[in-house]
N, C-alpha and C positions, 0 to 999 in steps of 0.2 A: 504494500500500500504506500502510495506517495503522499507526503504531507507537505502542504505549502503554508508558509506564514504570510498571509495576505494573498491577493490575486496572483496566479501564475503569470510569469512573463510571457511574451508573445510566442516564444518558441515552445513553451511547455503547455500551452492551452490545447484542449482537445474537446470535441463535441461530447456532451455528457448528459446522462439522466441524473437529475439533482434533487436533493431535498435540503431544507434549511431549518436549523433549529439549534437550541442549546444542548440537547441530548445529555442532560445531566443524569447519570445513572444508567442510560441505555436500557430502560425497562421494557416490559413486554409490548407496550404500546409502540415504543420506538422501534422495537424489533420487527413488528408487523409492517411498519412503514418502510423500514430498510429492506425487508424481504421483497416488498413490491417494487422498490427502486431497483434492486438487484435483478429482478425478473424482467422489468422493462428495459434495463440496460442490455441485458443478454439478448432479448428479443429484437432490439433495434440496432445491435452492434455498436453500442456506446459504452463509455466508461461510467461506472456507478460512482457518483460523487456526493459528498456532504459538505455543506458550508456551516460552520459553527463559529462561536464567538469567544474571545478572551480579551477582557474579562466578560463575565455575564452582563448583558445590558442593564439589568436591574442593579447589579453591583456598581457599574459605571455611574448610573444616575444617583445611587445612594451616596457615593463619594462626592459627586458634584454638589449634592444638597447638604453635605456635611452630616448625614444621618445614616451611619453604617448599619443601624438596626433594620433598615429597609432592604439591605442586601440579603439575598437568599443564602442559606447555608448550602454548602456543596455536598452532594452525595459522593461524587468521584473527582479525583484529580485529573488533570489533562492526560497524564500517562494512561490511566485506566480507561478513560473515555476513548482514546485513540485505539487502545487494544480491543475494546468492545466493538468499535466500528469496523476494525479489521476482521474480527471474528464473524461479523455479519456480512462479509463479502464485499465491503466497500473498496473501490480501487484508488480513490484519491479523496483527501480531506483538505479543505481550505479553512485554516484557522484564521479568521479575520479579526484583526485588532479593533475592538469596539472603542472608538474614539469620538471626540466632538465632531470632526469633519464627517466621519461615517454616519453618525447619528443625524447629521443635518441633511443628508441626501433626501431629496423628495422621492416619492414613489416612482416618478418618471425617470429621474436620474439613477435610481437603484436599478430599474429595469435595463436601461441602456448601458450604463457604465459597468455594472456588476454582472447581471445575468447574460446580456447579449454580447458585449465586447469583452468582458473579463473572463467569462466562463464558457461561452459558446453553448448555452443551454438549449437542448432540443426537446427535453421532456422534464417536467417539474412536478413534484408532489409535495404538498404541504398539508398541515392539519386544517380542519374545517373552520377553525377560529384564527387562522394565520393573519397577522397584520405586519406591515412593513413600511419603511420610509419614515421621515421626520414626523414626530408626534403620532406615530402609528396610523398615519392617514391612509395608507394603502390597505386594501382588503382583498378577499378572494375574488370577488367580482371584477375588480380592477385588474387583477392578475390574469384572469381569463381573457379579458379584452386585450391586454398587452400581449398575451400569447398569440392571439389571432393576428395582431399587427406585426409582430416580429418573428412569427413562425415557430413557436414552441408550444407543445401540448401541456396542459395543466390538469392535474387530478388532485382531488382532496381525499383524505382518509378520515372516515368517521371516528369518533371516540372509541377506544378499545376498552372493554369492560372485563373485570374479574368478578363474576357474579353480579352483585349490585353496586360494586365499587368501580368508579372510573379510575383507570390506571393512569397515573400522572406522577411527575417528579414530586409534586407537593404531597401526594399520598405516601410515596416512599420516604420522604423526609419525616413525615409524621410518624410512620412506623419505626424508623430508626431512632427518633427522638424519644419514643416511648420504650425503646429496647425490645420491640416486638419483632424479632428477627425472622420467625416463621412467616409473618405477614409480609415483611420486606422481601423475603425470598420468593413468595408467591407473586409479588408484583414485578420483581426483577427477572425471575426465571432462573435464578442461581443464588447461592449464598452470598451475603454481603461481605466484601473484603476491601482492604486498602493495600496497595502495593507501593514500593519505593525502595531506594537504596539505604542501607544502614549507614548512619553517620556517627561521628564522635559526639558524645555528650559530656556532661560534667563529671562523669564517673561516680556520682553520688550513690547510685544504686549498688555498685560494687562495694562501696564503703559500708552500706547498710546490710550487706549480705544478700542482695538481690540484683545481680548484674543485669543490665537491660540492653536490648537492641533498640536503637532510637531511629525513628523515621520522621522526617520533617513533614509537617502538614501545612502547606502554604496558604490555605484558605480556611475560613470558619467551617468546621465539619458539621454534618447533620446530626451528630451524636457526640456525647461526652460522658465521661465517667470511668468506672473500673469494670473490666469485662473478662470473661472467660473466652479465650481465643485459641486457635491453632495456627501454626506458622508453616507455610509452604516455601520451599526453595532452599532449605538447609540440609535436608536429608531426602531419602527416597519416599518417605511418607511424612505427612504433616506432624509437627511436634506440638505437644500440649504446652499451654502457656497461660499467663495472666497478663493483662495489659491495662495501662492507664492512657486515656486519650483526653487531653485538656491542657490547661495553662499552668499546672503544678503550683497552686497558690501558696503552698507551704514553703517552697524553696526558690521561687522565681516570681518577680513582680513585673516582668517585661510584657506579659500578655501573649507571648509567643506560644502557639499551639504545637504540641509534640505528642507523638505516639511512642510510648515506652513499653517494651514487651520483655517480660521475664520468662524465658523458656526453661521449663523444668529439667533439671539434671542435664544441662547442656553447658559446656565450657569450651567453645572454640572461637577463634578469631573470625569475624565475618564482616568487618568494615568494608564498605563498598559493594557488598553483595546485594542483589535485588531479591527481595522477599515479598510474599503476599500474606497478609494477616487476615485470617477469616474469623469473623465475630460469631460466637455461639450463644452467649447469654450475658446479660448485664447483671453485675453484682450490686452496684450502688452508684450514687452520684459522686462526683469529685468533691472533696472537702479540704478546708484549710485547718491544719493542726497547730497546736500551741508550740510544739517542739519536735525535734527529730525522733526521740524515743517514742512519742505518741504516734507519729507517722509510721515508724518501723513496726509497732504493734498492729496497726491497721493493715499494713502490707502482709504481715504474717497471717492475719485472719483471712484476707482476700485469697492468699495462696492456698490456705487450707480448704477454703470453699471450692476453689478451682480444682485442686487435686481430688477432692471427694467427687466432684462432677465427673472427672475423667475415669476415676475408679468405678463409679456406678455405670458409666457408659460401657466400659470394658466388660463388666459383669453381665450387663443386659445383652451384649452381643454374643455371649457364650451359649 
């Protein structure tokens, strides 16, 4: 899969079947849309393409307004989003930098400069509530008319349901925020996980007797707290672990989000390795403790809960 930061240059442009969206989490609704794009691209002899945005448009406007609470929490980092798009058969992804000039494009300018000139769109699929252009002035009807004018076909995908629940990124965020991982998995079509490269930390966990693998989380995640997890990428099978995802209020006042994972009975160097942390159950919310001994006691309790979970799971499988 080819990834472009911004519109491809003239030499790299190719006629494509395209869909546009944030694709946070690439849930089952997204997957249905991507499958239709892949099928259309194959039938028409085109490349299957996705245009997505970084930062999320709502995140951009939240920063502009000085109110970060309006920015949506992220289900997935960009690495995981791109991997999911590749897994769904997409040939090329355009990661468009969402900026003030881009946000100011009128629907007409977006059609001409982005869809027609920039991407050579021949077939386009969007959700039935799709809006585009400055102040979200463009809608599906305008897009259908533009397609007739410029020679590209437009289709819409109705809302995808899971029973009585509309499958959406908001629904996934809600499930993750509540620690309801079975529901999140039902919406995503796979267990929830975060991947990344192991980075150096403060080594405090090792001092406390709980060495951790640290993964940087660049955006506000859709969940926080202490979790039972398993780690993929360090052995042939996933390794049992306990994890903290949050801002570590007892030892750090920077507000930086970090995923710290203590893998049970594991002591190997793994800095720089790429791992995937799969979330199984939430133990509790993140807390601020009065001192390190109190924090250490809480970590011991969390580890005991996680070890008991894995012991029971192993017994249940026998």
